[in-house]
Steps between C-alpha positions, in 0.01 A plus 500: 500500500574713194299296252187457709252631235653266242513205738142564612378509142695185416316336789165608356605378155602166647170455683312574178682213330684720251859416598702206372803375694790289380683463173312193371155645572592831343630323189167316461304825525736676256431225246125553557558877449345580839793689658478881495801592717798323657657617826840394630634527853818700545688187606384275214783302340641594160407152378134544599490848347645381170258203487196717556629751245535220244152365576338841459680569170482877566121490462435545872639781711736387776535736796751464783364554850688663786399218731663166575365148467478489880276811505283341230472186713409699812232697314355245259586170665694368199879499466559604140738730317277528194130592504263549208177701488206366296270804491557826306341722765705352783815521282441869426445583867817313600697691234368828637596402855850406386540831314366709788783658701498424870443791739 
């Protein structure tokens, strides 16, 4: 799998309790100002993307992933097109893994 370092780290982030799944949960955490990064699956709907963009009000970085909702489900056990990260350190590592070119 091309994204195995990213998927592995997302698994670690999930086990640490620093991932939020689902639009309603993410909205609650955005209102509490606890979201550091938002990730979207490559097959997320335009409606979901526009909703999360409106919720974040350009204050939170939104990064598209090169993985599908099905790959997220297989790796993390949750079927979701939108994921939020609660911790700065985990968010920075995920950004670096996304920016790193694959060999």
